N, C-alpha and C positions, 0 to 999 in steps of 0.2 A: 537841028538839035537832035541828040540821041541819048539813050539811057544805057549806062554800063554798070553792072553789079560790082560792087566792091565789098570784099570780106575783110573784116578786121577782128583781132582777138582782144577781148577786154576781160581781164581776170581769167578765170578758168573757163569761161564760155566763149563761144564764137557767135558773132552777130553779123547778119547780112544787111547791108545797106543798099538801097536803090537811089542812085543820084541822077539828076538831069543835068547834063553838061552841054554848054553851048558850043558854038563852033570854035570859040577861042579857047575852049578847054576849061571853062570855069563852071562851077556847080551853080545851078540856078534853083533847083528845087530838090529838096531831100525828103525821102520817104523810106522808112525802114522799120523792122521789128525783129524781135528775137525768134529764131526758128523754134517752133514748138517741139518738134521731134528731138532736137539736140538737148533742149532743156529737160525734157522728160527722161532721157537717158542719163543725163548728169545727175538728176535727182534720185534715180533708181540706184546708181552706183554709190551715191552718198549714203542712202538708207541701208544698203547691203553692208557697207563698211561699218556703220554704226551697230547693226545687229551682230556682226562678227566679233567686234570689240566687246560688246556686252556679254556674249557667250563666253569669250575667253576670260573676262573678269569673273564670271560666275564659277568657271572651272577652277580658276586659281583660288577662289574663296573656299570651294569645297575641299580642294586638296590641302589648303592651309588648316582647315578645321580638322581633317583626318590626321594630319601630322601632329597637331596639338593634342588630340585625343590619345594618340599612341604614346606621346611623351608623358602624359598624365598617368596612363596605365603602367608604363615602365617605371616611373618614379614610385608609384604605389607598391609595385612588386618588390623593388629594391628596398623600400622602407620596411616591408613585412619581413624580408630576409634578414635585415639588420637587427630586427627585434628578437631573433632566435639565437643570439650569441650565447656561448657557454656561460653558465651562471644564472641565466634568466629562469631556467626551469627550477633550480634550487631556490631562487629568491621569490618564486611565485609571482612572476610579472603579469601585467594586465593583458587582456585579450581573451580569445575564445578558448585558449589552451589552459586547462586547470593547473594549479600549482603542483609540481612534482611530476607532471606528465612530460613526455618528450615530443618534439615536433619531427615527424619522420621526413627525411629528405629523399629517401629512395636510394641512398648511396651507402652500401655496407662498408664498415670500417675495414680497410685493408692495409693500413700503414703499420700495424703491429704495435701502435702506441698503447700504453697501459695507464690505467687510473687505479684508484684505490680498490676497485672491485675485481681487477684482473685484466688480462688481455682481451681485446675485442674478438668476437667470433663471427665468421661469415653467417649471414642470415639474420643477425640481430640489428636492430635499429641503432643510430648513433647514441653513444653513452649508455646503451642498455647492456648490462653485463650479467653473466650467470651469477647466482648467489654464491657468496664466499663460503668455502667449507669451514667447518668448525676448526678452531686452532688445535693443532696437534704438535706434540714435541718434535723438534727437528731430528733428522737422522743422526747428527753428531751427538745430540744430547741423549738419545735413546740408549738404553743399556740392553745389550743382547742377553737373552735368557741363558743361563748357565747350561753348558752341554750336559746332557744326561750321562751320568757315570755308567761305564760298562758294567754289566752284571758280573758278580763275582763268580769266577769259574775255578774250581779246585778239584783235582782228581789225582789219585795215586794208583799206578798199575805196576805189576812185577813181571819181568821177563828174564830170559836167559842172557847172561853176560857173554859178549863175544870173546873169542880167544885173545884178541888184541884190540884195544880201543885207541883210536886216533883223537886225542883230546883237542888238537888244533882244529880238526874238521867238525867235531861235535860241539865244542864250546866256542861258537863264533863270537859271542859277547864276552864270556869270561869262563875260566876254568881254574881248578885248584887240585893239587896232588899232594898226598901225605906220605911220610915215612922214608923219604929218600936218604936221610942221614939221622935216623933216630925218631923217637916218639913225638918230638916237637918240631920236626923239620917239615917244611912245605915248599912247593914250587908253584908259582902263579903264572898266569898268562901275561906276557909282556904287552903293555898298552891296552889291557883289558878294561872293562867297565867298572871293575871293583865291586860288583853286586854281591859277590859271595863273601860272607863274613863268618869266620870260625868263632862261635860264641861259647866254646868250651864244652862242658858236660861233666857228669859225675864219673868218678873212677880214675885210675891211673892209666895213662896211654903207654903202650909199648910198641916199638917199631919192629918190623920183621920183613923178610923178603921171600916168603914161601907161598905167595898167592898162586893159584892155578892159572889165572889169566894175567895178562900184562897190558901195559899202556905205553903210548909213545906220544911225542909232541915235537913241534918245530918252531914254536914261538914262545918259549919259556923265558922267564925273567932271570932267575939266578943261574939257571942252566938252559942255554939256548935251545938245544935239541937233545932228544933221547929216544931210545926205542927198546922194546923188550924188557921194560922195567916192571917187576912183580912186587915192588915194595908196597907197604901199607902200614896201618896202625890198628891196634885192637885194645879192648878193655874188658876185664873179666867181672863176673858177678851180676846177679839179678838187680835191676834198677840202674845199673851204670850204662854209660853210652856217650853219644856225641850230640851236640846241638849246633845247628847251622841256621843262618838267616840270609834270606835273599831280598834285596831291596825292591820294592814295588815301583812301577812306573805308569800303571794304568793300561799298559799294553799286554797282549797275550805273551806268555813266556813258557818255555819248556825246559825243565831241569832234569838232568840225568845224574843219578847217584849210583856209584859202583861200590857195593859192599858185600859182606859175607858173614857167616856164623860158623862156630865150631861147638858141636854138642850143646846147642842152645836153641831157643826160639827168640828171634829178633823181631821187633815191631818198629816200622817206620810210620810216623804220624806227621801229617802236614796240616797246619792251621794258620790263621792270620793273626798278626799282632794286635789287631783291632777287634778281635773276636769274630764270631760268626761260624760258618760251617767248617768242618774238618774232614779229613780223609786219611785212611791208613791202609797199610799192607803188611803182611807177616811172612817171614822166611824161617823155616824150622827144619832141623835135622838133629835127632837125638844121638846119632852114632858117629858122625864124621863131620867134615867141613863142606860148605856149599857157598857158591857165589851167585849174585843176581844183579840185574840192571833194573833199577826202579826209575820209572818215568813219572814226573810230577808236572801236570799241566795246570796253569793258573793265570788269572788276570787279577793282579793285586793293585788296588788304588795307589796313586802316587802319595808318598808319605808313610804308607804302611809297609810292613815286611811279611814275607812268607817265612814261617818258622818250621824247621824240620828237626825232629828228634828221632835218632836211631839208637834204640836202647835194647838191653837184654831183658826180655820179658820173663824168661824161664831158663834154668840151666838143667842139664841132664847128667852132669858129672861134677863131683867136688873138685875136680882138677881144672879149674879156670874155664868153665863154659863162657863163651864170649861172643861179641859182635865185632866185626872188622870194617875198616873204611879205607878205600884206595883213592877215589877221586870223585869230584863233582864238576859238572859242566852245565853252562847256561847258553841257550840260543833263543 
């Protein structure tokens, strides 16, 4: 009889059996036990696995709680943002923000949108606008103040008449010549402004061609051009003479009057049809004839007229002391 150890696996453990076998190979006596060492190792592994699983479950629980807290915080934040919709401030919604105040978001308005108070400006909080200016009339409705009228300028000076006067060059706006074909004959500037008006005068006009100086032109109306013309008109007797009118435009004008006297004293006076200042010049020769160029500078308001009177102020002979008129030019 001999004993042979036999190992067999039962469940997760290994068990060692000692059996007594006879010569025929049959088991006669059985004696066995669980190996203490293997059992201790198996129990240690089982406990370790349990501890590991418990730690993993705790970690999962902590992470789940953290995620849940984050979700709650996020939902609360979104809810507070939704409470600040446009209109809540004007309606005086509940919360810590008082009615009429704004909830700053830290984002300046940059989209250029406007509301009743005007466009948003950088540096201002949402819906905060600068105060509206006081209403003022629109530019289209405003009436421009009337332009200040030019000050009235009026002066008369006397100078020597040139031997020949070019009326076309001197009268760039208008000119007029008398006596070409008698006492009532005139020649005007073709396409002129028509500013010169012969307003008549006292006394009878007489035409003659004996003036010491002459005139010429190249843009006449009834007579296209002429040169070396010494024609003119005259009127005798104290108080008689010529009256002319120049239409005003509000712009500075220069008028040249070419006239003379014979044994008389002539007076040229300039004044406005609307009244105001006046100016005058005198030409006198008690013995013979004399010619002169009178220069009248003026700024006459539009609608008014410059009035010129060239009259015999005094005679030195009973034989027709007179004043004469050849031409007038305006530029």
